[in-house]
PDB file of N, CA, C and O in Angstrom:
ATOM      1  N   UNK A   1      58.763 212.965  78.029  1.00  0.00           N
ATOM      2  CA  UNK A   1      58.213 212.832  79.365  1.00  0.00           C
ATOM      3  C   UNK A   1      59.225 212.139  80.278  1.00  0.00           C
ATOM      4  O   UNK A   1      59.497 212.619  81.378  1.00  0.00           O
ATOM      5  N   UNK A   2      59.777 211.026  79.831  1.00  0.00           N
ATOM      6  CA  UNK A   2      60.739 210.279  80.631  1.00  0.00           C
ATOM      7  C   UNK A   2      62.041 211.047  80.810  1.00  0.00           C
ATOM      8  O   UNK A   2      62.669 210.973  81.866  1.00  0.00           O
ATOM      9  N   UNK A   3      62.454 211.797  79.762  1.00  0.00           N
ATOM     10  CA  UNK A   3      63.685 212.579  79.843  1.00  0.00           C
ATOM     11  C   UNK A   3      63.533 213.713  80.854  1.00  0.00           C
ATOM     12  O   UNK A   3      64.475 214.023  81.583  1.00  0.00           O
ATOM     13  N   UNK A   4      62.359 214.331  80.902  1.00  0.00           N
ATOM     14  CA  UNK A   4      62.121 215.412  81.865  1.00  0.00           C
ATOM     15  C   UNK A   4      62.160 214.882  83.298  1.00  0.00           C
ATOM     16  O   UNK A   4      62.700 215.532  84.193  1.00  0.00           O
ATOM     17  N   UNK A   5      61.590 213.715  83.504  1.00  0.00           N
ATOM     18  CA  UNK A   5      61.585 213.098  84.829  1.00  0.00           C
ATOM     19  C   UNK A   5      63.002 212.764  85.264  1.00  0.00           C
ATOM     20  O   UNK A   5      63.372 212.985  86.418  1.00  0.00           O
ATOM     21  N   UNK A   6      63.795 212.231  84.341  1.00  0.00           N
ATOM     22  CA  UNK A   6      65.192 211.901  84.633  1.00  0.00           C
ATOM     23  C   UNK A   6      65.993 213.161  84.944  1.00  0.00           C
ATOM     24  O   UNK A   6      66.817 213.157  85.859  1.00  0.00           O
ATOM     25  N   UNK A   7      65.767 214.223  84.207  1.00  0.00           N
ATOM     26  CA  UNK A   7      66.450 215.488  84.446  1.00  0.00           C
ATOM     27  C   UNK A   7      66.065 216.075  85.799  1.00  0.00           C
ATOM     28  O   UNK A   7      66.920 216.591  86.519  1.00  0.00           O
ATOM     29  N   UNK A   8      64.790 215.997  86.145  1.00  0.00           N
ATOM     30  CA  UNK A   8      64.330 216.511  87.441  1.00  0.00           C
ATOM     31  C   UNK A   8      64.956 215.721  88.586  1.00  0.00           C
ATOM     32  O   UNK A   8      65.350 216.300  89.598  1.00  0.00           O
ATOM     33  N   UNK A   9      65.046 214.415  88.431  1.00  0.00           N
ATOM     34  CA  UNK A   9      65.653 213.589  89.475  1.00  0.00           C
ATOM     35  C   UNK A   9      67.132 213.905  89.620  1.00  0.00           C
ATOM     36  O   UNK A   9      67.640 213.953  90.740  1.00  0.00           O
ATOM     37  N   UNK A  10      67.836 214.120  88.515  1.00  0.00           N
ATOM     38  CA  UNK A  10      69.260 214.462  88.566  1.00  0.00           C
ATOM     39  C   UNK A  10      69.469 215.810  89.243  1.00  0.00           C
ATOM     40  O   UNK A  10      70.407 215.962  90.026  1.00  0.00           O
ATOM     41  N   UNK A  11      68.617 216.793  88.960  1.00  0.00           N
ATOM     42  CA  UNK A  11      68.743 218.101  89.594  1.00  0.00           C
ATOM     43  C   UNK A  11      68.479 218.033  91.098  1.00  0.00           C
ATOM     44  O   UNK A  11      69.146 218.716  91.875  1.00  0.00           O
ATOM     45  N   UNK A  12      67.521 217.224  91.507  1.00  0.00           N
ATOM     46  CA  UNK A  12      67.251 217.055  92.934  1.00  0.00           C
ATOM     47  C   UNK A  12      68.431 216.404  93.647  1.00  0.00           C
ATOM     48  O   UNK A  12      68.756 216.773  94.776  1.00  0.00           O
ATOM     49  N   UNK A  13      69.063 215.450  93.002  1.00  0.00           N
ATOM     50  CA  UNK A  13      70.216 214.787  93.610  1.00  0.00           C
ATOM     51  C   UNK A  13      71.398 215.740  93.726  1.00  0.00           C
ATOM     52  O   UNK A  13      72.168 215.646  94.682  1.00  0.00           O
ATOM     53  N   UNK A  14      71.555 216.647  92.780  1.00  0.00           N
ATOM     54  CA  UNK A  14      72.669 217.592  92.819  1.00  0.00           C
ATOM     55  C   UNK A  14      72.477 218.656  93.902  1.00  0.00           C
ATOM     56  O   UNK A  14      73.461 219.187  94.416  1.00  0.00           O
ATOM     57  N   UNK A  15      71.251 218.973  94.253  1.00  0.00           N
ATOM     58  CA  UNK A  15      70.970 220.020  95.239  1.00  0.00           C
ATOM     59  C   UNK A  15      71.098 219.519  96.669  1.00  0.00           C
ATOM     60  O   UNK A  15      71.161 220.337  97.587  1.00  0.00           O
ATOM     61  N   UNK A  16      71.140 218.217  96.898  1.00  0.00           N
ATOM     62  CA  UNK A  16      71.231 217.695  98.265  1.00  0.00           C
ATOM     63  C   UNK A  16      72.614 217.983  98.827  1.00  0.00           C
ATOM     64  O   UNK A  16      73.589 218.030  98.077  1.00  0.00           O
ATOM     65  N   UNK A  17      72.711 218.175 100.133  1.00  0.00           N
ATOM     66  CA  UNK A  17      74.026 218.400 100.740  1.00  0.00           C
ATOM     67  C   UNK A  17      74.890 217.148 100.647  1.00  0.00           C
ATOM     68  O   UNK A  17      74.449 216.123 100.127  1.00  0.00           O
ATOM     69  N   UNK A  18      76.100 217.228 101.142  1.00  0.00           N
ATOM     70  CA  UNK A  18      77.039 216.100 101.075  1.00  0.00           C
ATOM     71  C   UNK A  18      76.374 214.847 101.635  1.00  0.00           C
ATOM     72  O   UNK A  18      75.373 214.923 102.349  1.00  0.00           O
ATOM     73  N   UNK A  19      76.938 213.717 101.305  1.00  0.00           N
ATOM     74  CA  UNK A  19      76.321 212.426 101.658  1.00  0.00           C
ATOM     75  C   UNK A  19      76.011 212.363 103.149  1.00  0.00           C
ATOM     76  O   UNK A  19      76.905 212.474 103.987  1.00  0.00           O
ATOM     77  N   UNK A  20      74.770 212.188 103.457  1.00  0.00           N
ATOM     78  CA  UNK A  20      74.326 212.155 104.847  1.00  0.00           C
ATOM     79  C   UNK A  20      74.774 210.880 105.553  1.00  0.00           C
ATOM     80  O   UNK A  20      74.974 210.889 106.767  1.00  0.00           O
ATOM     81  N   UNK A  21      74.933 209.803 104.825  1.00  0.00           N
ATOM     82  CA  UNK A  21      75.300 208.524 105.445  1.00  0.00           C
ATOM     83  C   UNK A  21      76.720 208.556 105.986  1.00  0.00           C
ATOM     84  O   UNK A  21      77.045 207.793 106.895  1.00  0.00           O
ATOM     85  N   UNK A  22      77.570 209.419 105.450  1.00  0.00           N
ATOM     86  CA  UNK A  22      78.952 209.469 105.921  1.00  0.00           C
ATOM     87  C   UNK A  22      79.067 210.135 107.293  1.00  0.00           C
ATOM     88  O   UNK A  22      80.091 209.990 107.960  1.00  0.00           O
ATOM     89  N   UNK A  23      78.063 210.842 107.713  1.00  0.00           N
ATOM     90  CA  UNK A  23      78.077 211.478 109.026  1.00  0.00           C
ATOM     91  C   UNK A  23      77.841 210.480 110.149  1.00  0.00           C
ATOM     92  O   UNK A  23      78.287 210.702 111.274  1.00  0.00           O
ATOM     93  N   UNK A  24      77.150 209.390 109.863  1.00  0.00           N
ATOM     94  CA  UNK A  24      76.864 208.384 110.881  1.00  0.00           C
ATOM     95  C   UNK A  24      77.380 207.028 110.405  1.00  0.00           C
ATOM     96  O   UNK A  24      76.609 206.258 109.832  1.00  0.00           O
ATOM     97  N   UNK A  25      78.651 206.709 110.622  1.00  0.00           N
ATOM     98  CA  UNK A  25      79.192 205.431 110.149  1.00  0.00           C
ATOM     99  C   UNK A  25      78.638 204.231 110.923  1.00  0.00           C
ATOM    100  O   UNK A  25      78.663 203.105 110.425  1.00  0.00           O
ATOM    101  N   UNK A  26      78.140 204.469 112.138  1.00  0.00           N
ATOM    102  CA  UNK A  26      77.580 203.351 112.913  1.00  0.00           C
ATOM    103  C   UNK A  26      76.405 202.725 112.180  1.00  0.00           C
ATOM    104  O   UNK A  26      76.198 201.513 112.233  1.00  0.00           O
ATOM    105  N   UNK A  27      75.646 203.559 111.502  1.00  0.00           N
ATOM    106  CA  UNK A  27      74.511 203.048 110.729  1.00  0.00           C
ATOM    107  C   UNK A  27      75.001 202.106 109.624  1.00  0.00           C
ATOM    108  O   UNK A  27      74.383 201.073 109.364  1.00  0.00           O
ATOM    109  N   UNK A  28      76.094 202.462 108.988  1.00  0.00           N
ATOM    110  CA  UNK A  28      76.647 201.605 107.934  1.00  0.00           C
ATOM    111  C   UNK A  28      77.119 200.278 108.506  1.00  0.00           C
ATOM    112  O   UNK A  28      76.952 199.230 107.884  1.00  0.00           O
ATOM    113  N   UNK A  29      77.713 200.328 109.703  1.00  0.00           N
ATOM    114  CA  UNK A  29      78.193 199.095 110.327  1.00  0.00           C
ATOM    115  C   UNK A  29      77.028 198.180 110.673  1.00  0.00           C
ATOM    116  O   UNK A  29      77.108 196.962 110.510  1.00  0.00           O
ATOM    117  N   UNK A  30      75.967 198.771 111.144  1.00  0.00           N
ATOM    118  CA  UNK A  30      74.782 197.969 111.484  1.00  0.00           C
ATOM    119  C   UNK A  30      74.192 197.346 110.222  1.00  0.00           C
ATOM    120  O   UNK A  30      73.836 196.168 110.220  1.00  0.00           O
ATOM    121  N   UNK A  31      74.087 198.121 109.161  1.00  0.00           N
ATOM    122  CA  UNK A  31      73.545 197.581 107.912  1.00  0.00           C
ATOM    123  C   UNK A  31      74.455 196.501 107.331  1.00  0.00           C
ATOM    124  O   UNK A  31      73.974 195.508 106.786  1.00  0.00           O
ATOM    125  N   UNK A  32      75.780 196.697 107.450  1.00  0.00           N
ATOM    126  CA  UNK A  32      76.712 195.665 106.987  1.00  0.00           C
ATOM    127  C   UNK A  32      76.534 194.372 107.768  1.00  0.00           C
ATOM    128  O   UNK A  32      76.571 193.285 107.192  1.00  0.00           O
ATOM    129  N   UNK A  33      76.340 194.485 109.080  1.00  0.00           N
ATOM    130  CA  UNK A  33      76.144 193.293 109.907  1.00  0.00           C
ATOM    131  C   UNK A  33      74.848 192.570 109.526  1.00  0.00           C
ATOM    132  O   UNK A  33      74.800 191.341 109.469  1.00  0.00           O
ATOM    133  N   UNK A  34      73.813 193.348 109.270  1.00  0.00           N
ATOM    134  CA  UNK A  34      72.534 192.735 108.866  1.00  0.00           C
ATOM    135  C   UNK A  34      72.691 192.016 107.524  1.00  0.00           C
ATOM    136  O   UNK A  34      72.208 190.896 107.361  1.00  0.00           O
ATOM    137  N   UNK A  35      73.356 192.648 106.577  1.00  0.00           N
ATOM    138  CA  UNK A  35      73.565 192.002 105.275  1.00  0.00           C
ATOM    139  C   UNK A  35      74.444 190.762 105.397  1.00  0.00           C
ATOM    140  O   UNK A  35      74.216 189.769 104.707  1.00  0.00           O
ATOM    141  N   UNK A  36      75.448 190.815 106.272  1.00  0.00           N
ATOM    142  CA  UNK A  36      76.320 189.661 106.492  1.00  0.00           C
ATOM    143  C   UNK A  36      75.521 188.485 107.054  1.00  0.00           C
ATOM    144  O   UNK A  36      75.657 187.358 106.579  1.00  0.00           O
ATOM    145  N   UNK A  37      74.689 188.746 108.064  1.00  0.00           N
ATOM    146  CA  UNK A  37      73.855 187.682 108.639  1.00  0.00           C
ATOM    147  C   UNK A  37      72.847 187.152 107.618  1.00  0.00           C
ATOM    148  O   UNK A  37      72.584 185.951 107.561  1.00  0.00           O
ATOM    149  N   UNK A  38      72.297 188.042 106.830  1.00  0.00           N
ATOM    150  CA  UNK A  38      71.355 187.637 105.778  1.00  0.00           C
ATOM    151  C   UNK A  38      72.037 186.704 104.782  1.00  0.00           C
ATOM    152  O   UNK A  38      71.453 185.707 104.359  1.00  0.00           O
ATOM    153  N   UNK A  39      73.271 187.030 104.409  1.00  0.00           N
ATOM    154  CA  UNK A  39      74.028 186.162 103.497  1.00  0.00           C
ATOM    155  C   UNK A  39      74.305 184.805 104.101  1.00  0.00           C
ATOM    156  O   UNK A  39      74.217 183.791 103.410  1.00  0.00           O
ATOM    157  N   UNK A  40      74.637 184.768 105.375  1.00  0.00           N
ATOM    158  CA  UNK A  40      74.893 183.481 106.039  1.00  0.00           C
ATOM    159  C   UNK A  40      73.620 182.646 106.098  1.00  0.00           C
ATOM    160  O   UNK A  40      73.648 181.448 105.817  1.00  0.00           O
ATOM    161  N   UNK A  41      72.510 183.272 106.461  1.00  0.00           N
ATOM    162  CA  UNK A  41      71.241 182.535 106.541  1.00  0.00           C
ATOM    163  C   UNK A  41      70.854 181.985 105.173  1.00  0.00           C
ATOM    164  O   UNK A  41      70.441 180.829 105.071  1.00  0.00           O
ATOM    165  N   UNK A  42      70.978 182.786 104.129  1.00  0.00           N
ATOM    166  CA  UNK A  42      70.643 182.305 102.787  1.00  0.00           C
ATOM    167  C   UNK A  42      71.557 181.161 102.355  1.00  0.00           C
ATOM    168  O   UNK A  42      71.096 180.209 101.726  1.00  0.00           O
ATOM    169  N   UNK A  43      72.832 181.242 102.683  1.00  0.00           N
ATOM    170  CA  UNK A  43      73.767 180.174 102.331  1.00  0.00           C
ATOM    171  C   UNK A  43      73.408 178.886 103.049  1.00  0.00           C
ATOM    172  O   UNK A  43      73.424 177.814 102.443  1.00  0.00           O
ATOM    173  N   UNK A  44      73.086 178.976 104.328  1.00  0.00           N
ATOM    174  CA  UNK A  44      72.700 177.782 105.094  1.00  0.00           C
ATOM    175  C   UNK A  44      71.426 177.167 104.527  1.00  0.00           C
ATOM    176  O   UNK A  44      71.340 175.948 104.379  1.00  0.00           O
ATOM    177  N   UNK A  45      70.450 177.987 104.214  1.00  0.00           N
ATOM    178  CA  UNK A  45      69.197 177.459 103.654  1.00  0.00           C
ATOM    179  C   UNK A  45      69.423 176.821 102.286  1.00  0.00           C
ATOM    180  O   UNK A  45      68.811 175.801 101.971  1.00  0.00           O
ATOM    181  N   UNK A  46      70.291 177.411 101.474  1.00  0.00           N
ATOM    182  CA  UNK A  46      70.590 176.850 100.162  1.00  0.00           C
ATOM    183  C   UNK A  46      71.279 175.491 100.297  1.00  0.00           C
ATOM    184  O   UNK A  46      70.920 174.537  99.607  1.00  0.00           O
ATOM    185  N   UNK A  47      72.261 175.409 101.180  1.00  0.00           N
ATOM    186  CA  UNK A  47      72.962 174.133 101.379  1.00  0.00           C
ATOM    187  C   UNK A  47      72.012 173.074 101.932  1.00  0.00           C
ATOM    188  O   UNK A  47      72.074 171.913 101.528  1.00  0.00           O
ATOM    189  N   UNK A  48      71.144 173.465 102.843  1.00  0.00           N
ATOM    190  CA  UNK A  48      70.165 172.516 103.398  1.00  0.00           C
ATOM    191  C   UNK A  48      69.240 171.990 102.307  1.00  0.00           C
ATOM    192  O   UNK A  48      68.936 170.798 102.260  1.00  0.00           O
ATOM    193  N   UNK A  49      68.800 172.884 101.437  1.00  0.00           N
ATOM    194  CA  UNK A  49      67.939 172.484 100.331  1.00  0.00           C
ATOM    195  C   UNK A  49      68.648 171.504  99.404  1.00  0.00           C
ATOM    196  O   UNK A  49      68.053 170.523  98.958  1.00  0.00           O
ATOM    197  N   UNK A  50      69.923 171.771  99.114  1.00  0.00           N
ATOM    198  CA  UNK A  50      70.689 170.877  98.245  1.00  0.00           C
ATOM    199  C   UNK A  50      70.834 169.499  98.872  1.00  0.00           C
ATOM    200  O   UNK A  50      70.652 168.486  98.196  1.00  0.00           O
ATOM    201  N   UNK A  51      71.164 169.454 100.172  1.00  0.00           N
ATOM    202  CA  UNK A  51      71.345 168.170 100.845  1.00  0.00           C
ATOM    203  C   UNK A  51      70.036 167.405 100.952  1.00  0.00           C
ATOM    204  O   UNK A  51      70.024 166.183 100.797  1.00  0.00           O
ATOM    205  N   UNK A  52      68.938 168.096 101.212  1.00  0.00           N
ATOM    206  CA  UNK A  52      67.642 167.419 101.296  1.00  0.00           C
ATOM    207  C   UNK A  52      67.227 166.861  99.936  1.00  0.00           C
ATOM    208  O   UNK A  52      66.665 165.768  99.858  1.00  0.00           O
ATOM    209  N   UNK A  53      67.499 167.595  98.883  1.00  0.00           N
ATOM    210  CA  UNK A  53      67.158 167.117  97.537  1.00  0.00           C
ATOM    211  C   UNK A  53      68.001 165.898  97.188  1.00  0.00           C
ATOM    212  O   UNK A  53      67.502 164.944  96.591  1.00  0.00           O
ATOM    213  N   UNK A  54      69.271 165.928  97.556  1.00  0.00           N
ATOM    214  CA  UNK A  54      70.152 164.796  97.281  1.00  0.00           C
ATOM    215  C   UNK A  54      69.714 163.570  98.075  1.00  0.00           C
ATOM    216  O   UNK A  54      69.745 162.453  97.558  1.00  0.00           O
ATOM    217  N   UNK A  55      69.304 163.772  99.337  1.00  0.00           N
ATOM    218  CA  UNK A  55      68.846 162.662 100.178  1.00  0.00           C
ATOM    219  C   UNK A  55      67.556 162.059  99.622  1.00  0.00           C
ATOM    220  O   UNK A  55      67.393 160.839  99.611  1.00  0.00           O
ATOM    221  N   UNK A  56      66.646 162.907  99.164  1.00  0.00           N
ATOM    222  CA  UNK A  56      65.388 162.419  98.593  1.00  0.00           C
ATOM    223  C   UNK A  56      65.652 161.633  97.308  1.00  0.00           C
ATOM    224  O   UNK A  56      64.983 160.634  97.041  1.00  0.00           O
ATOM    225  N   UNK A  57      66.614 162.076  96.522  1.00  0.00           N
ATOM    226  CA  UNK A  57      66.958 161.363  95.297  1.00  0.00           C
ATOM    227  C   UNK A  57      67.520 159.983  95.606  1.00  0.00           C
ATOM    228  O   UNK A  57      67.175 159.003  94.946  1.00  0.00           O
ATOM    229  N   UNK A  58      68.386 159.909  96.611  1.00  0.00           N
ATOM    230  CA  UNK A  58      68.937 158.606  97.010  1.00  0.00           C
ATOM    231  C   UNK A  58      67.856 157.691  97.540  1.00  0.00           C
ATOM    232  O   UNK A  58      67.840 156.499  97.231  1.00  0.00           O
ATOM    233  N   UNK A  59      66.941 158.243  98.346  1.00  0.00           N
ATOM    234  CA  UNK A  59      65.862 157.435  98.918  1.00  0.00           C
ATOM    235  C   UNK A  59      64.956 156.893  97.809  1.00  0.00           C
ATOM    236  O   UNK A  59      64.530 155.739  97.850  1.00  0.00           O
ATOM    237  N   UNK A  60      64.670 157.743  96.819  1.00  0.00           N
ATOM    238  CA  UNK A  60      63.824 157.314  95.704  1.00  0.00           C
ATOM    239  C   UNK A  60      64.521 156.226  94.891  1.00  0.00           C
ATOM    240  O   UNK A  60      63.879 155.269  94.456  1.00  0.00           O
ATOM    241  N   UNK A  61      65.832 156.367  94.684  1.00  0.00           N
ATOM    242  CA  UNK A  61      66.577 155.375  93.909  1.00  0.00           C
ATOM    243  C   UNK A  61      66.620 154.044  94.638  1.00  0.00           C
ATOM    244  O   UNK A  61      66.501 152.995  94.005  1.00  0.00           O
ATOM    245  N   UNK A  62      66.789 154.060  95.967  1.00  0.00           N
ATOM    246  CA  UNK A  62      66.813 152.799  96.709  1.00  0.00           C
ATOM    247  C   UNK A  62      65.433 152.146  96.731  1.00  0.00           C
ATOM    248  O   UNK A  62      65.324 150.920  96.706  1.00  0.00           O
ATOM    249  N   UNK A  63      64.382 152.963  96.778  1.00  0.00           N
ATOM    250  CA  UNK A  63      63.022 152.411  96.759  1.00  0.00           C
ATOM    251  C   UNK A  63      62.736 151.760  95.413  1.00  0.00           C
ATOM    252  O   UNK A  63      62.140 150.684  95.362  1.00  0.00           O
ATOM    253  N   UNK A  64      63.153 152.400  94.318  1.00  0.00           N
ATOM    254  CA  UNK A  64      62.965 151.813  92.995  1.00  0.00           C
ATOM    255  C   UNK A  64      63.762 150.522  92.865  1.00  0.00           C
ATOM    256  O   UNK A  64      63.316 149.584  92.204  1.00  0.00           O
ATOM    257  N   UNK A  65      64.922 150.466  93.481  1.00  0.00           N
ATOM    258  CA  UNK A  65      65.742 149.264  93.437  1.00  0.00           C
ATOM    259  C   UNK A  65      65.047 148.127  94.187  1.00  0.00           C
ATOM    260  O   UNK A  65      65.069 146.985  93.725  1.00  0.00           O
ATOM    261  N   UNK A  66      64.429 148.421  95.341  1.00  0.00           N
ATOM    262  CA  UNK A  66      63.694 147.412  96.083  1.00  0.00           C
ATOM    263  C   UNK A  66      62.496 146.916  95.281  1.00  0.00           C
ATOM    264  O   UNK A  66      62.215 145.718  95.257  1.00  0.00           O
ATOM    265  N   UNK A  67      61.800 147.826  94.632  1.00  0.00           N
ATOM    266  CA  UNK A  67      60.629 147.440  93.854  1.00  0.00           C
ATOM    267  C   UNK A  67      61.023 146.606  92.640  1.00  0.00           C
ATOM    268  O   UNK A  67      60.234 145.783  92.176  1.00  0.00           O
ATOM    269  N   UNK A  68      62.214 146.806  92.129  1.00  0.00           N
ATOM    270  CA  UNK A  68      62.663 146.044  90.970  1.00  0.00           C
ATOM    271  C   UNK A  68      62.860 144.578  91.321  1.00  0.00           C
ATOM    272  O   UNK A  68      62.760 143.722  90.442  1.00  0.00           O
ATOM    273  N   UNK A  69      63.135 144.267  92.573  1.00  0.00           N
ATOM    274  CA  UNK A  69      63.311 142.879  92.997  1.00  0.00           C
ATOM    275  C   UNK A  69      62.009 142.109  92.837  1.00  0.00           C
ATOM    276  O   UNK A  69      62.021 140.949  92.426  1.00  0.00           O
ATOM    277  N   UNK A  70      60.901 142.737  93.152  1.00  0.00           N
ATOM    278  CA  UNK A  70      59.611 142.062  93.131  1.00  0.00           C
ATOM    279  C   UNK A  70      58.822 142.308  91.852  1.00  0.00           C
ATOM    280  O   UNK A  70      57.626 142.021  91.807  1.00  0.00           O
ATOM    281  N   UNK A  71      59.451 142.823  90.834  1.00  0.00           N
ATOM    282  CA  UNK A  71      58.745 143.159  89.612  1.00  0.00           C
ATOM    283  C   UNK A  71      58.136 141.926  88.957  1.00  0.00           C
ATOM    284  O   UNK A  71      57.006 141.990  88.474  1.00  0.00           O
ATOM    285  N   UNK A  72      58.838 140.829  88.928  1.00  0.00           N
ATOM    286  CA  UNK A  72      58.339 139.622  88.273  1.00  0.00           C
ATOM    287  C   UNK A  72      57.226 138.927  89.025  1.00  0.00           C
ATOM    288  O   UNK A  72      56.593 138.033  88.461  1.00  0.00           O
ATOM    289  N   UNK A  73      56.954 139.285  90.258  1.00  0.00           N
ATOM    290  CA  UNK A  73      55.971 138.599  91.067  1.00  0.00           C
ATOM    291  C   UNK A  73      54.569 139.200  91.001  1.00  0.00           C
ATOM    292  O   UNK A  73      53.646 138.653  91.604  1.00  0.00           O
ATOM    293  N   UNK A  74      54.392 140.277  90.308  1.00  0.00           N
ATOM    294  CA  UNK A  74      53.069 140.883  90.258  1.00  0.00           C
ATOM    295  C   UNK A  74      52.159 140.026  89.386  1.00  0.00           C
ATOM    296  O   UNK A  74      52.555 139.553  88.321  1.00  0.00           O
ATOM    297  N   UNK A  75      50.951 139.841  89.856  1.00  0.00           N
ATOM    298  CA  UNK A  75      50.000 138.998  89.140  1.00  0.00           C
ATOM    299  C   UNK A  75      48.810 139.787  88.640  1.00  0.00           C
ATOM    300  O   UNK A  75      47.696 139.264  88.637  1.00  0.00           O
ATOM    301  N   UNK A  76      48.995 140.988  88.231  1.00  0.00           N
ATOM    302  CA  UNK A  76      47.874 141.815  87.808  1.00  0.00           C
ATOM    303  C   UNK A  76      47.263 141.321  86.503  1.00  0.00           C
ATOM    304  O   UNK A  76      46.048 141.403  86.324  1.00  0.00           O
ATOM    305  N   UNK A  77      48.076 140.817  85.600  1.00  0.00           N
ATOM    306  CA  UNK A  77      47.571 140.386  84.303  1.00  0.00           C
ATOM    307  C   UNK A  77      47.117 138.934  84.292  1.00  0.00           C
ATOM    308  O   UNK A  77      46.646 138.445  83.265  1.00  0.00           O
ATOM    309  N   UNK A  78      47.249 138.247  85.400  1.00  0.00           N
ATOM    310  CA  UNK A  78      46.890 136.830  85.453  1.00  0.00           C
ATOM    311  C   UNK A  78      45.620 136.638  86.268  1.00  0.00           C
ATOM    312  O   UNK A  78      45.286 137.423  87.155  1.00  0.00           O
ATOM    313  N   UNK A  79      44.937 135.567  85.928  1.00  0.00           N
ATOM    314  CA  UNK A  79      43.796 135.185  86.753  1.00  0.00           C
ATOM    315  C   UNK A  79      44.309 134.394  87.945  1.00  0.00           C
ATOM    316  O   UNK A  79      45.428 133.880  87.939  1.00  0.00           O
ATOM    317  N   UNK A  80      43.472 134.310  88.962  1.00  0.00           N
ATOM    318  CA  UNK A  80      43.914 133.605  90.159  1.00  0.00           C
ATOM    319  C   UNK A  80      44.128 132.122  89.856  1.00  0.00           C
ATOM    320  O   UNK A  80      45.160 131.546  90.199  1.00  0.00           O
ATOM    321  N   UNK A  81      43.155 131.534  89.222  1.00  0.00           N
ATOM    322  CA  UNK A  81      43.261 130.125  88.848  1.00  0.00           C
ATOM    323  C   UNK A  81      43.024 130.024  87.348  1.00  0.00           C
ATOM    324  O   UNK A  81      41.940 130.331  86.851  1.00  0.00           O
ATOM    325  N   UNK A  82      44.036 129.597  86.653  1.00  0.00           N
ATOM    326  CA  UNK A  82      43.880 129.419  85.222  1.00  0.00           C
ATOM    327  C   UNK A  82      43.457 127.974  84.958  1.00  0.00           C
ATOM    328  O   UNK A  82      43.845 127.042  85.663  1.00  0.00           O
ATOM    329  N   UNK A  83      42.656 127.834  83.925  1.00  0.00           N
ATOM    330  CA  UNK A  83      42.219 126.472  83.578  1.00  0.00           C
ATOM    331  C   UNK A  83      43.322 125.768  82.808  1.00  0.00           C
ATOM    332  O   UNK A  83      44.036 126.379  82.012  1.00  0.00           O
ATOM    333  N   UNK A  84      43.445 124.501  83.053  1.00  0.00           N
ATOM    334  CA  UNK A  84      44.440 123.692  82.364  1.00  0.00           C
ATOM    335  C   UNK A  84      43.838 123.166  81.081  1.00  0.00           C
ATOM    336  O   UNK A  84      42.722 122.646  81.085  1.00  0.00           O
ATOM    337  N   UNK A  85      44.539 123.290  80.020  1.00  0.00           N
ATOM    338  CA  UNK A  85      44.092 122.763  78.739  1.00  0.00           C
ATOM    339  C   UNK A  85      44.869 121.475  78.470  1.00  0.00           C
ATOM    340  O   UNK A  85      46.073 121.490  78.211  1.00  0.00           O
ATOM    341  N   UNK A  86      44.140 120.365  78.541  1.00  0.00           N
ATOM    342  CA  UNK A  86      44.775 119.089  78.304  1.00  0.00           C
ATOM    343  C   UNK A  86      44.605 118.737  76.822  1.00  0.00           C
ATOM    344  O   UNK A  86      43.489 118.687  76.305  1.00  0.00           O
ATOM    345  N   UNK A  87      45.702 118.504  76.175  1.00  0.00           N
ATOM    346  CA  UNK A  87      45.638 118.137  74.764  1.00  0.00           C
ATOM    347  C   UNK A  87      45.617 116.623  74.653  1.00  0.00           C
ATOM    348  O   UNK A  87      46.469 115.940  75.221  1.00  0.00           O
ATOM    349  N   UNK A  88      44.664 116.112  73.937  1.00  0.00           N
ATOM    350  CA  UNK A  88      44.573 114.657  73.727  1.00  0.00           C
ATOM    351  C   UNK A  88      45.027 114.336  72.322  1.00  0.00           C
ATOM    352  O   UNK A  88      44.562 114.917  71.342  1.00  0.00           O
ATOM    353  N   UNK A  89      45.902 113.442  72.256  1.00  0.00           N
ATOM    354  CA  UNK A  89      46.350 113.047  70.927  1.00  0.00           C
ATOM    355  C   UNK A  89      45.841 111.704  70.518  1.00  0.00           C
ATOM    356  O   UNK A  89      46.140 111.239  69.418  1.00  0.00           O
TER     357      UNK A  89
END
């Protein structure tokens, strides 16, 4: 089934006249310009994504560094007022 379909497609391609795109080169130039602009836009978006990810990583690292300064000051595991145990000897 697949071989017959492939053979039919090859026969249809052989029966077509000479390449139609070569008759109108302006169309090729327009398509080349569109692909060129598309490549530039994708490159700019990729670079922007890389720079934004790098900036977010730096911001996160500096925030963790700031939080590390106050790590010893958290009182979550302590009571507000602890009772004093006086030992009498």
